[in-house]
Legacy VTK file of the C-alpha trace (Angstrom):
# vtk DataFile Version 3.0
C-alpha trace
ASCII
DATASET POLYDATA
POINTS 131 float
5.464 20.504 172.905
6.644 23.715 171.616
8.800 21.929 169.150
5.760 19.929 167.966
3.888 23.065 167.024
6.911 24.405 165.076
7.023 20.967 163.219
3.399 21.307 162.464
3.682 24.835 161.244
6.650 24.011 158.923
4.774 20.966 157.718
1.621 23.116 156.775
3.716 25.691 155.168
5.581 23.115 152.908
2.219 21.499 151.966
0.905 25.015 151.012
4.033 25.944 149.131
3.781 22.532 147.143
0.229 23.088 146.407
0.831 26.582 144.934
3.755 25.285 142.825
1.614 22.651 141.297
-1.282 24.906 140.650
0.841 27.709 139.104
2.235 25.356 136.738
-1.114 24.329 135.531
-2.474 27.888 135.462
0.651 28.912 133.267
-0.084 25.870 130.759
-3.726 27.110 130.588
-2.612 30.634 129.906
-0.111 29.605 127.086
-2.887 27.592 125.510
-5.250 30.501 125.545
-2.684 33.026 124.568
-1.403 31.320 121.409
-4.242 31.424 118.977
-2.642 31.864 115.439
-4.194 34.015 112.836
-4.575 32.675 109.390
-1.594 34.596 108.122
0.551 33.084 110.750
-0.788 29.671 110.045
0.118 30.181 106.409
3.643 31.335 107.301
4.148 28.323 109.589
3.080 25.952 106.674
5.469 27.681 104.324
8.176 27.307 106.737
7.504 23.524 107.252
7.266 23.000 103.607
10.734 24.695 103.146
12.113 22.748 105.847
11.156 19.338 104.419
12.169 20.437 100.796
15.631 21.435 102.175
16.017 18.027 103.853
14.950 15.983 100.867
18.658 15.342 99.618
19.598 14.086 102.984
16.691 11.810 103.174
17.368 10.504 99.694
20.969 9.718 100.712
19.992 7.956 103.612
17.421 5.985 101.804
20.125 4.893 99.289
22.574 4.058 102.158
19.852 1.936 103.933
18.904 0.134 100.623
22.479 -0.771 99.975
23.026 -1.976 103.426
19.815 -4.110 102.992
21.300 -5.756 99.846
24.537 -6.542 101.439
22.607 -8.280 104.312
20.736 -10.217 101.687
23.636 -11.340 99.814
25.438 -12.295 103.228
22.372 -14.365 104.114
22.407 -16.182 100.815
26.086 -17.002 100.977
25.655 -18.180 104.409
22.805 -20.460 103.641
24.701 -21.867 100.697
27.552 -22.641 102.910
25.297 -24.269 105.396
23.725 -26.485 102.578
27.121 -27.536 101.370
28.270 -28.507 104.864
25.048 -30.501 105.391
25.652 -32.276 102.031
29.302 -33.027 102.614
28.252 -34.432 106.131
25.574 -36.765 104.463
27.917 -37.932 101.851
30.531 -38.840 104.552
27.944 -40.622 106.683
26.678 -42.380 103.621
30.229 -43.662 102.748
30.631 -44.972 106.235
27.286 -46.600 106.300
28.160 -48.192 102.854
31.240 -49.541 104.126
29.420 -50.903 107.139
26.876 -52.607 104.870
29.668 -54.030 102.742
31.426 -55.447 105.745
28.241 -57.154 106.871
27.141 -58.448 103.387
30.707 -59.775 102.622
32.370 -61.128 105.710
35.354 -62.288 103.815
37.858 -59.679 102.854
37.787 -58.494 99.232
41.037 -58.355 97.130
41.241 -54.584 97.646
41.123 -55.060 101.286
43.722 -57.644 101.331
46.125 -55.526 99.436
45.271 -52.557 101.769
46.243 -54.633 104.794
49.410 -56.022 103.351
52.480 -53.818 104.015
53.736 -51.963 100.938
57.379 -53.116 101.496
58.096 -56.483 100.089
60.678 -58.808 101.217
62.989 -60.411 98.788
63.615 -64.179 98.996
66.973 -65.248 99.477
68.165 -68.027 97.309
LINES 1 132
131 0 1 2 3 4 5 6 7 8 9 10 11 12 13 14 15 16 17 18 19 20 21 22 23 24 25 26 27 28 29 30 31 32 33 34 35 36 37 38 39 40 41 42 43 44 45 46 47 48 49 50 51 52 53 54 55 56 57 58 59 60 61 62 63 64 65 66 67 68 69 70 71 72 73 74 75 76 77 78 79 80 81 82 83 84 85 86 87 88 89 90 91 92 93 94 95 96 97 98 99 100 101 102 103 104 105 106 107 108 109 110 111 112 113 114 115 116 117 118 119 120 121 122 123 124 125 126 127 128 129 130
């Protein structure tokens, strides 16, 4: 029973400490907001600092812009080259399929061998007749 009371006491202390920590953080934030009211002179000084910072960083931003622009152009050219290669491959594939279809149609239309086919089927080595 005694240990239960100790555990309960520690639990209440922990919750109280947690509550205080959370509230202190919010209280500090409210105080910081209330404390920091800039005067017109301070605001003008801050504006000048910001303007100076942006003007000083312009050369870097311009260099980055040029870099990104060149990368974009390179990507466009790669895309064009790849698409041309794909179109060429499709065209060649269609031509090969067309040649095969044409040969099939010729075989169906002319079942008898043509002179060219006969010559292709003969062996290129001719035998000489013996007298």
